[in-house]
N, C-alpha and C positions, 0 to 999 in steps of 0.2 A: 498863745494860750489864754488870751484875754478877750480881744475884740472879735477876730475872725472865727473863733470856735463857737461863738454865741450866735452869729448871724443866721445860720439855718433854723434856729429854734424860735419858739414863742417867746421864751424868756430863759435866762440861764438857770441852771440847777446844780446841786452839789455833785451829781454823777453825770455832768455833761459828756456825752459819748464822743465829742470831737476834741475834748481837752486832752492833751498828751503831756505826761510828766517829762520834764527836761532830761532826766536820767535815761528814760526809756528811748527818747528820740536820739539821744547821743550814742547809744549803744547799738542802734540799728540804722545803717546808712540809707537803706531804702525808705524808711519812715522819715528820716531827716530830710532827704531830697523831696519827698511828697509834701512835707510841711512847708518847705522853702518854696516849692512850686505854687502851692496854694496862697501862701503870703505874697509872692511876687505878682500873682494874678490879681489880687485884690488891690495891691499898691499900684500896679500899672493902670488898672481901670480908674482907681481914685485920682491918680496924678496925670493920667493920659501919657504915659511914658513908654516909648517903644523899646527902649533898652531893658526895662523890667519885664516886658512881655517876651523878649528873647531869652532873658535869664529864666523866665518860667518854663519855656519849652525845653531849655537845657536840663533844669532840674526834673521836669516831668519825665524826659527820656531816661534819665539816670535812675530815677525811682522805679519806673516800669521794668527796666532791665534788671536791676538788683532784686527787685520783688519777685520777678519770674524765676530767678536764680534760687532765691531762698524758698520759694514754694516747692521747688523740686528737691529741696534738702529735708528729709524726714526728721532731722535733728533740730530743725528750726523751732524756736519758741513761737507758739501760735498767737500770743497776745500782741506783739508788735506788728505781726502780719495783719491781724484783725483791725488794728488801728490804722494800718496803711490803706486797707480796703475802703474804710470809711473816708479817709482824707481824699483818696483817688476819685471815689464817686462824687464827693463834695466839689473837687476841683473840675470834674467833667460837667457837672450841673451849671458852673459859673460860665461855661463855654457853649452849651447846647442843651436843648430839651430832648433831643434824640441821641440815641447812642446804643452800643451793643452792651446793655446793662446786664444782660444774662451772663456775660463772661465774668463780671465782678460778682454777681449773686451766686453763680455756681462755685466760684472760687471760695467765697465766704462760707458756703454750705460745707465744702470739703474741710475747711479749717475747723469749723464747729464740730463736725463729725470726728475729726482727728483728736480734738481736745477732749472729746467725750460727750455723753448725753447732756441735754440742757440742765438736767437735774444737778449736775456737779457744780454748776455756777450759782446755785442758790445762795451762796454766801458772798457773792460778788455782784453788787447792784450796778456797777458800772458796765460790766459785760452784759447785763440784762438790758441796760439802756442802749448799748450798741446793737444788741440783737433786735431791740425794738425798732431801731432806725432801719435796719436791713429789712425786717419784715415789712415795715411801712412802705419802703421804696418798692418791694416786690409786689405788695398788694395794690398799690396805686398803678403801677405799670400794668398789671394783670387787669385791673378794673377798666382801664381804658382800651386795652388791646383784646379784651374779651378772651383771655387765656387763663389756664390754671396757674396759680402762684408756683414759683419754683421751690420755695421753702416749705417744709412740712407744716401743715396747720397746727401740729402739736406745739410748734414754737410758740405761735400766737396764743394758744390755749394756756400754755404755761405762763406767759406774761400777764395774762388777764387776772392771775391770781394776786398780782401786786398793785399797789395804789401809790399815791404821792409820798407816803411815808417811807417808801424805798428810795427817795431822793430824785425820782423822775415820774413822769406819767406821759401817756400818749398825748394828752392835751398840751403839756409843757413842751414836748418835742415838736409836735406837729399841728396842734390846734384841733384835733378831732378826738372824740371820746372813744375809748376801746371797744365798746359795744358796736359803734358804727364802723370801726375798722374791721371787726369781725364780719359784720354784715357785707361789706365790700369784698372781703376775701371769699366768702360763700357765693356771692353773686357772680363774681369772676369765674369761679369754677362752674357754676351753672350756665353762665353765658357761653363758655367753651363747649359745654355739652349741647346746648341749644343750637349753636351755629353748625355743630357737626350733624345734628339730626335734620336741619333744613336741607342738607345735601344728600339725605338718604331717602329713598323712595318709599319705603315700608315702615318707617319709624315715626313715632309720634312722641314729642316732648312732653313730659309730665310737668306742668306748671305749679303744681301744689307747693313744692318747696319755695319757689319764688314768691308766691302769694303769702306764704307764712313769713318770710323775711320782710316783705313789704308791710305786713301788719305789725311786726315787731318795731320797725323803723317809724311807722306812723305813731305808734303808742309810746315811743321812747320819751322818757321824761327828762326834760332839759333842766338839770339841777341849778343852772345859773339864773333861771327866771326868778324874779323877785317881785312880790306883790307889795302894794302900799302898806300893808299891815306888817310886813317883815323889816321895814326900815329901822325900827327901834333896836332890832336885835342884830343888825347887820354888822359883821366885824371886818369888813374890807371895803375898799372904795367902791361906791355904787356904780360909778362909770366903768371901771374895770370889769365889774361883774356883768354890766349891760353888754359891753363889748364881747365878753366870753359867750353870752347868750346868743348874740347875733352870729358869732362864728360857728357855733354848734348848729344852729338852725340852717345856716348856709349848707353845711355838710349834709345835714339830715334831708333837706329838700333835693339836694344834688343827687343823692342815692335814689330817691323816688323818681326824679327826672330820668336818671340813667335807665331805670327799669323800664320806663315808658318807651324809650327808644330802642333799647337793645332786644327786648322780648317781644316786640310787635313790629313785623317788617312793614306794614302799611297801616297808617293811622286813619281813623274815621273823624268826622268833624267834632264830636265830644272829646275825643283823645287829644286832638289838636288844640282845642281850648284848654285842656288840663296842661298840656305841655307849655303853652304860652303863659299860663298862670304860674306854674312852677318856676319858669324862667325868670318872670318878674320878681316873684317872692325871694329868689336867691339873690338877684342883684340888689333888691331893696334891703336885704339883711346885710350885705356887704357895704352898701352906701352908709348904713348907720354906724359903721366902724370908722372912726376917723383915720385918714390916711397918715397921720402922725404916729398911730399906734402899730407896733410891729406885728401884732396878731392879725392885721388886715392881710399881710402878705401870705398868711397860711391858707388862704382860700383860693388859690390860683385855679385848682382843678374845678371847684364849683363854678367859679367865674367862667371858665372855658365852656363847661356844659351848658350853662345858662345863656352865655352870649352867642353860642352856636345857634340858638333857637330865636334870637332877638332879631325881629323884622323891622324894628323902629330905630331911627337914628339916635335917640336918647340912650337906649340901652347899649348900642354899639359904641357910642361916644365914650360912655363910662368905662366900658371894657378896654378901650384903646388907652384912656387916660390912666387907669389902673395898672395896666402892663407897663406903660411908659414911666410912670412914677416908680414902681418897685424895680424896674430894670436898672434905674439909676441908683435908687436907695439901697438896693441889696447887692448891686454889681453881680447879679445872677442872670445869665443870658436866657434862661428858659422863660422869663416873662416876655422878652422881645420875640422869641421863637413862637410863644403862644399867640401874640398879637399878629405875626405873620400868618400863622395857621388859620386864625380866625378870618382874616382878610381873604384868604383862599376859600374858605367855606362860604363866605358871604357873596363872593363873586358869582357863584352859581346857585345861590338861595333865590327861590322864586315862591311866592304864595300859592301858585298853581300847582307846584310839584312838592311841596314840603310834606305831603303825606307820606312820601317815600324817600325824600332827600334828608340825610342826617349826617352828623359828624363822623360817624363810623365809616362812611365812604372815603373820607380823607385821611384816616388814621391807620390804616393797615400797615403792619410792620413790613419793612423791606428786608428780603432774605438774600444772603449771599452763600451759596453752596461752597463748601470747602473741598479740597482735593480728597477724593475717596468716596464722596457723596454719602448719602444717608442722613437721617435727621440728626444724629449726634454730631456731625461734622458741619452742621448749618449754623451760621451766625445771623442774628436778626437785629435790625435796628428798630428800636422801640421808643415810645414816647413816655417820658417821665415828667409829670406835672405835680407830684407830691413833694 
């Protein structure tokens, strides 16, 4: 509840969604096993210990089995179950960037619905922080897979009513302002509609909502920006403020880059120049954040989108080094998985075909139909970079 619970965040906060009270973990065996599994995973990587890795797998198996049994018990307390969902997702992120994240997110949604409407938790800031993490994972998965988010948009709308005075913020949790999280959620849903219409002979996609979101993102005011005249009245470390500015700008330009690729199947020369420009802008902003600052690890998704478009060795080399550094520093495998995916994308990258070749061709979710068939029985392996 000290070191490992802080690692996913930009910095610690009073309502850390991953910090679990000792009393709660002791009274719920599934939660205790999940915590021990995550701790063993970090210690195994930190000390390169095979025995601890074996211990992690044993605790993980026990946690999942006991958790599944508790989910089936309508009398179970939803709070330890919600804690366990977050710990299990965090555990799986340390092992892979791809997974059947929908299983966890759908389970979380059932828990939230059983506990009652979001409004009943308005007195509990920690549950709001947990909900914010679940929404964040859901949105970033949907953003890359071009699918509608699984959790209702009303969850995010409710969370937007709160700021840092609630003990958390989206920037503290993930390094991204809430307005940009909402933009990604809306674009993911529109991308899902767009890709469906491209397969329909007599349907035309209405791009006006996309253009409206793009305009909002372009005009978004980065509050971390500081002019020379502001230094006299600055009440925080100017370096920290500047790092926050670059982090936000990386996310903002990543959204604009995403729109260029997702909603235009074939690029003309001016659009390709814009894509190259946005790619460089994103990587430049990330470079400006020292690798010693935890906040730099929060921009993995922007780095992926930008590096996917990088045709020069300088940009690719920076992306490789970024992923290598944070794979070791955070002991989180999705950095290494991103590096491997980028190598796969670059392998087929050609200047002559980049008008139609893009990262979306390599990131389609793999589907495993379950017994009985039908969409509800389908499990999908998706990419999580948030």
